[in-house]
Backbone as CSV, one residue per row, in Angstrom:
resi,resn,N_x,N_y,N_z,CA_x,CA_y,CA_z,C_x,C_y,C_z
1,MET,281.830,23.901,90.722,281.361,22.543,90.572,282.147,21.643,91.523
2,MET,281.441,20.776,92.224,282.065,19.913,93.220,282.005,18.454,92.775
3,LYS,283.090,17.740,93.001,283.109,16.312,92.708,282.120,15.591,93.614
4,PRO,281.691,14.381,93.232,280.738,13.649,94.074,281.295,13.382,95.465
5,VAL,280.407,13.421,96.440,280.735,13.040,97.809,280.092,11.678,98.043
6,PHE,280.912,10.671,98.318,280.420,9.314,98.542,280.405,9.026,100.042
7,LEU,279.237,8.760,100.584,279.124,8.385,101.987,279.146,6.865,102.060
8,ILE,280.122,6.332,102.780,280.252,4.887,102.904,280.200,4.501,104.375
9,GLY,280.025,3.214,104.625,279.966,2.705,105.987,278.927,1.607,106.076
10,TYR,278.901,0.967,107.222,277.996,-0.161,107.424,276.548,0.302,107.435
11,MET,275.625,-0.608,107.083,274.211,-0.243,107.118,273.852,0.261,108.519
12,GLY,273.026,1.291,108.557,272.616,1.857,109.834,273.555,2.915,110.375
13,CYS,274.630,3.244,109.644,275.567,4.256,110.154,275.070,5.675,109.864
14,GLY,274.031,5.815,109.032,273.446,7.135,108.798,273.685,7.717,107.423
15,LYS,274.077,6.890,106.464,274.412,7.419,105.134,273.235,8.152,104.481
16,THR,272.044,7.581,104.578,270.871,8.223,103.972,270.362,9.360,104.842
17,THR,270.227,9.113,106.131,269.717,10.133,107.057,270.571,11.392,107.004
18,LEU,271.872,11.216,107.154,272.791,12.353,107.155,272.986,12.894,105.737
19,GLY,273.032,11.994,104.759,273.268,12.396,103.380,272.204,13.337,102.829
20,GLU,270.945,13.054,103.120,269.858,13.916,102.633,269.981,15.326,103.199
21,VAL,270.289,15.418,104.482,270.417,16.727,105.132,271.672,17.445,104.636
22,LEU,272.774,16.728,104.506,274.022,17.304,104.008,273.817,17.882,102.607
23,ALA,273.175,17.107,101.735,272.946,17.568,100.364,272.106,18.839,100.353
24,ARG,271.059,18.860,101.162,270.197,20.051,101.217,270.987,21.253,101.716
25,GLN,271.756,21.076,102.779,272.523,22.186,103.345,273.558,22.726,102.361
26,MET,274.135,21.846,101.552,275.192,22.261,100.630,274.658,22.635,99.246
27,GLY,273.350,22.509,99.055,272.761,22.825,97.754,273.142,21.820,96.681
28,LEU,273.324,20.564,97.088,273.685,19.494,96.164,272.512,18.530,95.999
29,ARG,272.603,17.689,94.997,271.586,16.664,94.781,271.939,15.446,95.632
30,PHE,270.935,14.715,96.099,271.161,13.505,96.886,270.758,12.294,96.061
31,VAL,271.632,11.283,96.021,271.324,10.029,95.335,271.605,8.873,96.288
32,ASP,270.592,8.047,96.509,270.770,6.808,97.259,271.047,5.721,96.224
33,LEU,272.212,5.098,96.302,272.616,4.130,95.280,271.616,2.977,95.171
34,ASP,271.116,2.487,96.314,270.121,1.406,96.281,268.843,1.851,95.574
35,ASP,268.404,3.080,95.849,267.203,3.594,95.177,267.420,3.681,93.669
36,LEU,268.613,4.085,93.264,268.928,4.183,91.836,268.881,2.800,91.188
37,ILE,269.437,1.804,91.863,269.412,0.431,91.344,267.968,-0.058,91.225
38,GLU,267.171,0.192,92.266,265.757,-0.221,92.229,265.018,0.442,91.073
39,ALA,265.275,1.720,90.856,264.611,2.442,89.767,265.018,1.866,88.405
40,ARG,266.307,1.551,88.255,266.795,1.011,86.982,266.241,-0.401,86.729
41,GLN,266.092,-1.194,87.795,265.652,-2.588,87.661,264.138,-2.765,87.776
42,GLY,263.473,-1.746,88.322,262.019,-1.821,88.470,261.553,-2.786,89.541
43,CYS,262.416,-3.062,90.517,262.009,-3.916,91.640,262.901,-3.638,92.850
44,PRO,262.418,-3.993,94.044,263.181,-3.722,95.273,264.472,-4.548,95.362
45,ILE,265.421,-4.027,96.131,266.707,-4.700,96.351,266.487,-6.135,96.855
46,LEU,265.529,-6.303,97.774,265.252,-7.645,98.307,264.936,-8.629,97.185
47,GLU,264.139,-8.196,96.212,263.792,-9.065,95.080,265.000,-9.351,94.210
48,ILE,265.833,-8.335,93.999,267.041,-8.537,93.187,267.926,-9.596,93.840
49,PHE,268.109,-9.486,95.162,268.897,-10.472,95.904,268.283,-11.858,95.761
50,ASP,266.963,-11.945,95.994,266.282,-13.248,95.974,266.275,-13.886,94.593
51,GLU,266.003,-13.094,93.566,265.815,-13.647,92.228,267.100,-13.745,91.414
52,LEU,268.008,-12.801,91.600,269.217,-12.771,90.779,270.474,-13.142,91.553
53,GLY,270.416,-13.064,92.872,271.570,-13.392,93.705,272.450,-12.193,93.978
54,GLU,273.311,-12.331,94.988,274.164,-11.210,95.387,275.178,-10.855,94.302
55,GLY,275.675,-11.865,93.582,276.666,-11.591,92.538,276.133,-10.630,91.480
56,ARG,274.922,-10.897,91.010,274.321,-10.022,89.995,274.019,-8.650,90.594
57,PHE,273.558,-8.632,91.856,273.305,-7.344,92.506,274.580,-6.507,92.523
58,ARG,275.713,-7.109,92.849,276.977,-6.367,92.921,277.372,-5.827,91.544
59,GLU,277.071,-6.563,90.487,277.335,-6.055,89.135,276.484,-4.819,88.853
60,LEU,275.206,-4.893,89.198,274.295,-3.756,89.002,274.741,-2.562,89.837
61,GLU,275.208,-2.847,91.053,275.682,-1.801,91.955,276.884,-1.063,91.366
62,THR,277.837,-1.816,90.810,279.019,-1.198,90.216,278.639,-0.351,89.009
63,MET,277.683,-0.831,88.204,277.214,-0.046,87.061,276.603,1.274,87.541
64,ALA,275.781,1.217,88.586,275.159,2.427,89.132,276.219,3.354,89.717
65,LEU,277.224,2.781,90.361,278.304,3.572,90.951,279.086,4.317,89.870
66,LYS,279.343,3.658,88.757,280.041,4.318,87.644,279.203,5.476,87.109
67,GLU,277.894,5.284,87.078,276.995,6.346,86.609,277.077,7.579,87.510
68,VAL,276.978,7.376,88.826,276.998,8.531,89.737,278.397,9.121,89.871
69,SER,279.430,8.336,89.594,280.804,8.840,89.658,281.069,9.916,88.613
70,ALA,280.281,9.897,87.559,280.443,10.886,86.490,279.653,12.164,86.765
71,MET,278.883,12.186,87.849,278.056,13.349,88.177,278.859,14.359,88.996
72,ALA,278.390,15.597,88.995,278.970,16.637,89.844,277.874,17.142,90.771
73,ASP,278.286,17.794,91.848,277.342,18.419,92.782,276.310,17.428,93.305
74,VAL,276.807,16.282,93.781,275.923,15.228,94.263,276.517,14.585,95.517
75,VAL,275.635,14.231,96.465,275.997,13.431,97.627,275.390,12.053,97.389
76,VAL,276.232,11.006,97.454,275.796,9.649,97.156,275.850,8.795,98.417
77,SER,274.721,8.206,98.774,274.667,7.244,99.861,274.891,5.863,99.260
78,CYS,276.014,5.239,99.595,276.357,3.933,99.034,275.849,2.818,99.943
79,GLY,275.642,1.645,99.367,275.282,0.494,100.173,276.434,0.105,101.076
80,GLY,276.135,-0.575,102.163,277.169,-0.958,103.118,278.271,-1.806,102.519
81,GLY,277.929,-2.633,101.510,278.918,-3.498,100.888,279.578,-2.909,99.658
82,THR,279.104,-1.757,99.204,279.614,-1.169,97.962,281.142,-1.057,97.933
83,PRO,281.795,-0.526,98.980,283.254,-0.351,98.918,284.027,-1.665,98.921
84,CYS,283.369,-2.765,99.252,284.062,-4.035,99.493,284.106,-4.939,98.271
85,HIS,283.635,-4.479,97.144,283.547,-5.332,95.956,284.265,-4.700,94.770
86,GLY,284.959,-5.546,94.026,285.662,-5.089,92.831,286.601,-3.935,93.136
87,ASP,286.621,-2.984,92.226,287.464,-1.795,92.386,286.641,-0.589,92.821
88,ASN,285.515,-0.833,93.489,284.597,0.256,93.824,285.244,1.340,94.683
89,MET,286.062,0.945,95.651,286.687,1.942,96.526,287.662,2.807,95.727
90,GLN,288.425,2.185,94.853,289.359,2.922,94.005,288.596,3.873,93.081
91,LEU,287.503,3.389,92.516,286.671,4.211,91.640,286.169,5.456,92.374
92,MET,285.642,5.262,93.589,285.104,6.399,94.354,286.197,7.370,94.758
93,ASN,287.339,6.853,95.210,288.442,7.733,95.619,288.977,8.538,94.442
94,HIS,288.956,7.953,93.270,289.431,8.661,92.082,288.417,9.709,91.608
95,ALA,287.129,9.368,91.674,286.081,10.240,91.112,285.668,11.379,92.033
96,GLY,285.812,11.187,93.346,285.291,12.202,94.251,285.882,12.125,95.642
97,ILE,285.063,12.438,96.619,285.465,12.485,98.026,284.741,11.377,98.763
98,THR,285.486,10.496,99.412,284.881,9.396,100.160,284.885,9.722,101.647
99,VAL,283.735,9.509,102.282,283.571,9.787,103.707,283.035,8.530,104.387
100,TRP,283.828,7.969,105.299,283.405,6.805,106.073,282.680,7.314,107.312
101,LEU,281.373,7.038,107.385,280.585,7.407,108.550,280.750,6.313,109.599
102,THR,281.220,6.698,110.776,281.525,5.731,111.829,280.649,5.956,113.051
103,THR,280.288,4.875,113.684,279.626,4.887,114.985,279.773,3.479,115.560
104,SER,279.371,3.285,116.789,279.590,1.987,117.439,278.678,0.903,116.869
105,ALA,279.122,-0.341,117.013,278.311,-1.492,116.579,276.993,-1.520,117.342
106,GLU,277.026,-1.119,118.599,275.798,-1.102,119.414,274.805,-0.069,118.890
107,ARG,275.298,1.112,118.514,274.413,2.157,117.982,273.834,1.723,116.635
108,ILE,274.672,1.141,115.795,274.208,0.639,114.501,273.103,-0.395,114.705
109,THR,273.333,-1.332,115.635,272.357,-2.390,115.889,271.036,-1.816,116.371
110,ALA,271.086,-0.845,117.259,269.853,-0.215,117.752,269.069,0.403,116.599
111,ARG,269.764,1.035,115.679,269.093,1.638,114.522,268.506,0.561,113.613
112,LEU,269.263,-0.507,113.393,268.795,-1.568,112.495,267.588,-2.313,113.044
113,LEU,267.457,-2.331,114.357,266.341,-3.062,114.966,265.065,-2.226,115.063
114,LEU,265.113,-0.983,114.613,263.884,-0.189,114.559,262.922,-0.868,113.595
115,PRO,261.623,-0.882,113.924,260.643,-1.639,113.129,260.656,-1.331,111.628
116,ASP,260.875,-0.084,111.251,260.839,0.259,109.825,262.156,-0.027,109.115
117,GLN,263.171,-0.480,109.835,264.490,-0.699,109.242,264.792,-2.168,108.953
118,LYS,264.554,-3.027,109.915,264.990,-4.423,109.805,264.397,-5.124,108.584
119,ALA,263.119,-4.950,108.358,262.427,-5.691,107.297,262.944,-5.373,105.898
120,LYS,263.496,-4.182,105.703,263.914,-3.806,104.348,265.383,-4.093,104.059
121,ARG,266.053,-4.781,104.976,267.482,-5.052,104.801,267.704,-6.563,104.650
122,PRO,268.114,-6.994,103.445,268.217,-8.428,103.155,269.071,-9.217,104.145
123,LYS,270.160,-8.647,104.606,271.083,-9.387,105.483,270.491,-9.732,106.834
124,ILE,269.578,-8.876,107.322,269.085,-9.084,108.693,267.580,-9.306,108.767
125,ALA,266.883,-9.198,107.648,265.413,-9.247,107.651,264.866,-10.482,108.367
126,THR,265.524,-11.628,108.216,264.994,-12.867,108.801,265.764,-13.326,110.041
127,LEU,266.748,-12.531,110.459,267.524,-12.908,111.652,266.763,-12.607,112.934
128,PRO,266.954,-13.419,113.971,266.432,-13.036,115.289,267.182,-11.784,115.763
129,ASP,266.499,-10.929,116.515,267.113,-9.677,116.973,268.452,-9.910,117.671
130,ALA,268.546,-10.968,118.460,269.768,-11.237,119.227,270.965,-11.552,118.329
131,ALA,270.715,-11.921,117.081,271.814,-12.271,116.170,272.356,-11.063,115.409
132,VAL,271.695,-9.915,115.532,272.090,-8.757,114.719,273.409,-8.152,115.200
133,LEU,273.573,-7.920,116.506,274.820,-7.324,117.000,276.038,-8.176,116.645
134,PRO,276.017,-9.503,116.864,277.185,-10.303,116.461,277.481,-10.205,114.963
135,LEU,276.446,-10.140,114.131,276.657,-9.984,112.688,277.310,-8.635,112.387
136,VAL,276.794,-7.570,113.010,277.347,-6.230,112.793,278.819,-6.205,113.190
137,GLU,279.135,-6.734,114.361,280.527,-6.729,114.838,281.437,-7.511,113.891
138,SER,280.977,-8.669,113.446,281.760,-9.508,112.549,281.975,-8.831,111.203
139,GLU,280.910,-8.282,110.623,281.034,-7.661,109.308,281.824,-6.356,109.366
140,LEU,281.716,-5.610,110.460,282.530,-4.397,110.600,284.016,-4.750,110.582
141,GLN,284.346,-5.844,111.224,285.746,-6.276,111.258,286.235,-6.618,109.841
142,VAL,285.398,-7.294,109.069,285.767,-7.682,107.704,285.812,-6.470,106.768
143,ARG,284.869,-5.549,106.940,284.741,-4.429,106.007,285.624,-3.230,106.343
144,SER,286.062,-3.115,107.571,286.850,-1.946,107.982,288.077,-1.693,107.117
145,PRO,288.818,-2.735,106.664,289.967,-2.450,105.786,289.559,-1.735,104.488
146,PHE,288.365,-1.997,104.000,287.881,-1.303,102.798,287.448,0.119,103.167
147,TYR,286.627,0.225,104.214,286.137,1.535,104.642,287.290,2.478,104.987
148,SER,288.351,1.915,105.579,289.470,2.762,106.033,290.274,3.354,104.875
149,GLN,289.981,2.956,103.644,290.621,3.565,102.485,289.965,4.906,102.122
150,SER,288.934,5.288,102.870,288.245,6.555,102.601,289.175,7.726,102.896
151,GLN,288.862,8.852,102.294,289.676,10.046,102.489,289.362,10.738,103.818
152,ILE,288.143,10.557,104.292,287.715,11.185,105.546,286.983,10.150,106.390
153,GLN,287.255,10.135,107.689,286.431,9.381,108.637,285.649,10.406,109.440
154,PHE,284.357,10.157,109.598,283.500,11.145,110.254,282.524,10.435,111.183
155,ASP,282.455,10.879,112.435,281.586,10.276,113.446,280.120,10.644,113.196
156,SER,279.305,9.631,112.912,277.883,9.854,112.619,276.984,9.389,113.764
157,THR,277.510,9.394,114.972,276.732,8.933,116.122,275.559,9.858,116.419
158,ASP,275.766,11.165,116.298,274.771,12.144,116.746,273.796,12.530,115.632
159,ILE,272.916,11.574,115.262,271.888,11.861,114.247,270.535,11.291,114.687
160,GLU,270.342,11.199,115.979,269.133,10.550,116.490,267.897,11.452,116.460
161,THR,268.103,12.759,116.329,266.969,13.690,116.209,267.217,14.568,114.986
162,ALA,266.164,15.222,114.512,266.304,16.103,113.347,267.302,17.220,113.642
163,GLU,267.230,17.787,114.837,268.141,18.871,115.213,269.585,18.391,115.256
164,ALA,269.798,17.214,115.829,271.151,16.650,115.902,271.688,16.352,114.505
165,THR,270.832,15.862,113.628,271.256,15.556,112.259,271.660,16.830,111.522
166,GLU,270.893,17.898,111.698,271.236,19.190,111.084,272.603,19.660,111.559
167,ARG,272.834,19.557,112.865,274.103,20.002,113.460,275.266,19.153,112.940
168,THR,275.075,17.837,112.891,276.119,16.936,112.418,276.402,17.175,110.936
169,ALA,275.355,17.404,110.147,275.542,17.687,108.713,276.318,18.983,108.517
170,ARG,276.054,19.991,109.347,276.803,21.256,109.241,278.288,21.026,109.510
171,ARG,278.600,20.175,110.493,279.997,19.856,110.798,280.669,19.172,109.610
172,LEU,279.964,18.234,108.992,280.534,17.527,107.844,280.673,18.467,106.646
173,ALA,279.680,19.309,106.412,279.753,20.279,105.295,280.962,21.191,105.481
174,ALA,281.198,21.637,106.704,282.344,22.509,106.978,283.650,21.775,106.695
175,ARG,283.694,20.512,107.033,284.900,19.719,106.788,285.120,19.527,105.288
176,LEU,284.041,19.332,104.550,284.152,19.108,103.109,284.534,20.372,102.351
177,THR,284.160,21.519,102.851,284.399,22.770,102.125,285.467,23.635,102.767
178,GLY,286.098,23.139,103.825,287.028,23.955,104.595,288.414,24.108,104.034
179,GLY,288.687,23.615,102.863,290.033,23.743,102.329,290.081,23.233,100.912
180,CYS,291.201,22.643,100.564,291.387,22.196,99.182,290.729,20.853,98.927
181,ILE,290.005,20.339,99.895,289.424,19.008,99.758,288.472,18.873,98.569
182,VAL,287.796,19.946,98.183,286.862,19.853,97.065,287.583,19.688,95.739
183,SER,288.889,19.850,95.718,289.638,19.703,94.470,289.838,18.258,94.075
184,GLY,289.733,17.341,95.019,289.889,15.926,94.692,290.871,15.247,95.613
185,PRO,290.888,13.924,95.566,291.662,13.151,96.522,293.153,13.456,96.529
186,SER,293.750,13.737,95.386,295.193,13.944,95.365,295.597,15.254,96.031
187,ASP,294.648,16.153,96.225,294.965,17.445,96.836,294.651,17.494,98.322
188,LEU,294.268,16.351,98.898,293.877,16.344,100.304,295.065,16.627,101.213
189,PRO,294.845,17.503,102.215,295.899,17.656,103.217,296.096,16.331,103.949
190,LEU,297.270,16.051,104.420,297.549,14.786,105.080,296.627,14.526,106.261
191,SER,296.219,15.566,106.956,295.346,15.389,108.123,293.975,14.894,107.745
192,GLU,293.596,14.999,106.491,292.268,14.570,106.061,292.277,13.133,105.543
193,LYS,293.454,12.558,105.338,293.508,11.214,104.761,293.329,10.165,105.825
């Protein structure tokens, strides 16, 4: 039995894309935290933000995070802001394995500006395209101290094709299962912290 694997990082870094493939390769279940919140609330994240506000959304997010923290054999794709609120980062580090997916602000922006991506993301849905990169750079700077508390940093740049995503997921799976890391955060070799 494996503790939960929490994929964290800024929106567009590949948490869902890579997470689904990683879970399949490792024979684990995949949970997208935003999808879980939507299912529990019966409405899209955009509506929750609009009608209840970000504060209430963050409360719902923490409740969902506590739920998945109690699961085993699961890969969890967290929202970009999840680690930055309350004690969420401490909760994830205690319950399982945290992996910060990293790539450049430019690569993230290119992914976010894809037609099927921008509209479904509350932070950028109404922004002009030219304003997205400055927002990404600014928020990465603010969020990096939270993300850097992860147990593993992993480069998620190479997920632009299905083949590349499979290869990148295999690399991450090998890192997750290559030693005592599956035992939990306190057993991590220093090189993995």
